C-alpha positions, 0 to 999 in steps of 0.5 A, a space after each residue: 495468566 501466561 506471560 512472556 518477555 524480553 526486556 521489561 519495565 519493571 511489573 508494577 509499572 506496565 501493570 498500573 499502565 495496563 490498569 486503564 482499560 480493562 484487557 484480554 491481551 497485553 502487548 509491549 512495544 519497543 521502539 523499532 515496532 517489535 513486541 518485547 512481551 506479551 501477556 493475555 489469552 492469545 491461546 484462545 484467541 489467536 491460538 499462538 503462546 505469548 511467546 511467540 509473540 516476542 520480537 514479532 511485528 506488533 501489527 501482525 496479531 491483527 488482520 492485516 487489512 488493519 496494518 495500516 491503520 494500526 500503523 498510523 496509530 501507532 507512530 503517532 502514540 509516542 508525540 501524543 503519549 497516549 493514544 484513546 481507545 480503536 477499532 480494530 480487527 484481530 488476525 482471527 479467523 472470525 476478525 473479532 475487533 478488539 479495543 486497542 489503548 495505548 500508554 507511553 512508558 520510558 525507564 533507563 534500563 528499557 528505554 520508551 516502550 509503548 505499552 498496547 491493551 486490546 478490549 473486546 468490544 460488543 459490536 463490529 463497526 462498518 468492515 471496507 472493504 481489502 484493497 489489492 496491496 494486502 493481497 497482494 503483501 500477504 502473497 508476497 511475504 508467504 511467498 517468500 516464506 517458501 510456503 505453498 500458496 494457493 490464489 483464488 480470483 474470481 468475476 463476475 460478469 454482468 453486474 456492473 453497477 446493480 445492487 448486486 455488485 455492491 452485495 457481493 463487493 460486501 461480502 468479499 470485503 472481508 474473511 472469507 473461511 479464514 482467508 483474505 479476500 479483496 475487491 482488486 477491481 469491478 467484479 473481480 477479485 482475489 482470495 488467499 488464505 491467512 499464513 498456513 490455512 487451505 483457501 476456501 472452496 471456488 466453488 462454494 464461494 461462486 455458491 455465496 456469490 449467487 446467492 446475493 444475486 438474486 433476478 439478476 441470477 440469469 445474466 451473470 457469468 461466475 467464472 473462479 479460479 484457483 490457482 497454483 503460485 508455484 516458485 520452482 526456479 524463482 528468486 523471490 523478487 521473481 516471484 513476486 514480480 510476475 505475482 504482482 504482473 498477473 493480478 493485475 493482468 485479472 484487476 484489468 482483463 479478468 480471466 482472458 488477462 489472466 491466461 495471456 499473462 501466462 498465469 495457467 502456468 504458473 508464475 513461471 508461465 507470468 515471467 515467460 510470458 513476459 521474457 518474449 515481450 522483453 526487446 520490445 520494452 527495451 526497446 521502447 525505454 531505449 528509443 524513448 517512444 513514451 511522452 511525459 504529460 503535467 498535472 497540476 498539483 494547486 494549493 487548497 486555501 489560495 488554489 495557486 498552482 506550487 507544482 506538476 507531476 509527469 505522468 508518463 503516457 507511451 505511444 501508440 504501438 509500444 501497448 498491447 489493446 487495453 494496457 496502459 503506463 501502469 501496466 508498462 510500468 508492472 512490465 518493465 519491472 517484472 524484467 528488471 527494467 525499472 531502473 533505465 525506465 526511471 532514469 528514463 523519466 528521469 531525465 526527461 524531467 529535468 530537462 523539462 523543468 528548465 522551462 518552469 519558473 524558479 520557485 515552482 516543481 516537477 515532480 517525477 516517480 521513482 520506483 522503491 526499486 530503484 532507490 534501493 540500487 546504488 548504481 540508480 543512485 549514482 546515475 541519478 544524481 548525475 543527472 541532476 549535477 550535468 544540469 543543475 537549473 533543471 535539478 534544482 526545478 525538480 523533486 520526486 515520488 517514491 512509489 510503492 510499486 514493490 515493497 521496500 527491502 532493503 530500507 538504508 540504502 533508499 533512505 541513502 538515496 533519499 538523503 542525497 537527493 535531499 542535499 541536492 536540493 530536490 525534495 521527497 514525496 512518499 505516494 499514495 500513502 495510506 494503500 500500502 501499511 509499509 506507509 507509516 514505516 518509510 515516513 519514519 524512516 525517509 527524510 520526507 518533505 511531503 505526503 501524497 494521500 491515497 486517492 481513495 481515501 478521498 473519496 472515501 471520505 465525503 461518505 466514511 467519517 472512518 476515513 476521514 479520522 484516518 485522513 486526520 490522523 495520516 495529516 497529524 502524523 504527517 506534521 509531526 515529521 515536518 511534511 506536507 500533504 497531497 491529495 489526490 484525485 480531487 474532482 469535484 469541490 467537495 471534494 477538495 472542501 473535505 480534504 482542506 477540512 482536514 487539514 490537508 495542503 494541495 490537492 490534485 487531480 481533473 477539478 484542478 487540470 486534468 494531464 497535459 503540456 506544460 
């Protein structure tokens, strides 16, 4: 058996720990989540040598769509001491399902180690479609690595609400020709190759989809568009922001939105198109051509109001037809206006908080991009210091519109906020794998479970288990849990039974004035 190591526990101690499972793959992980020892059939399974994995993130051996749940399991392992057999998919072309088990060990010379054993399972569990965050993260990582990236976008028109749509969702929720596929919106999908791989022939993909249409075939149109993500003349940050904006445009408006966003000319075309609107966007922020509406968040046990979230609503005429607040946020990010927008929202929320009774709070969102900026930190703290009454009544939700690269800088911003008594919440927890790392790295008072898990938990045992794991993990770091997009009593009861403390959604009230 091939093996590689960086620094080790004693071999005898390690293999005694690994003996609890008959494993094809053995991995030892340090406290930072990186591999310090690897042994087993990595060449056969992943076409990788064990030596090449030393120093890599342990999640890299798994399919991108399973890295988030794996981060949860890994984070839960230290306090529990043991990870029971849990199903995850490898990062091989077939997404082979393995049972992963783990034990925590410690030694005087090597410190804490997590010993993980991967054993094949005879049958795969139900697969869940990758989301847009998985697709975006994979493409962004490849862009930053400097390699050529091809992206496939597929729009299927005329299948909304039909059985054919469900069959298509199932097909594109699984690996396609060694690539990652994701549902970006109903009838709209993205495909990106694994690192070093090739984009599948979209004509073949379209033919596979046609074979699923059945009687609906004659009234359905399939548009498959390959996109070359050339980054010439763009910084990695500009390329990542342009990609995020382009995907959002496609998700909302399909192929027409893709063209209008400038994607026909690559990422540079997206940047040029957004730049042409930059002056109007800057005026919107400077002139505060938006208002804040407030949605209640309640205690799921008592149904008493706990706090409100401030949500931005733009004046008529600011956006183009069909665009919404999230499109405006994406545009602001693409042209580097995020800090100014976040500060404008913060200023309005702090002022509004003066009307809130003592003991209640208004939450406002700040982007992970902004938290990394020392200038933003200084200006935000100045806003709070100028209005102590309002500052005592606000809390901050950290959004993951863009993955945080300088975690030390972001942590400094969040610590400074908490030092002034401003609670911190991680928004959309579970939607992106990075959120689990943030929970470990950042001081956190609340965690908000992404709404997709709320709805899926009604019918999926896997998603219920995932929410329960998120609750356990949050409690382990002293954070309480909020679930968003609760629209029915059944959803509220499921979340309450899983240990979620607070709920937000139309069941408890729609956004509006205070």
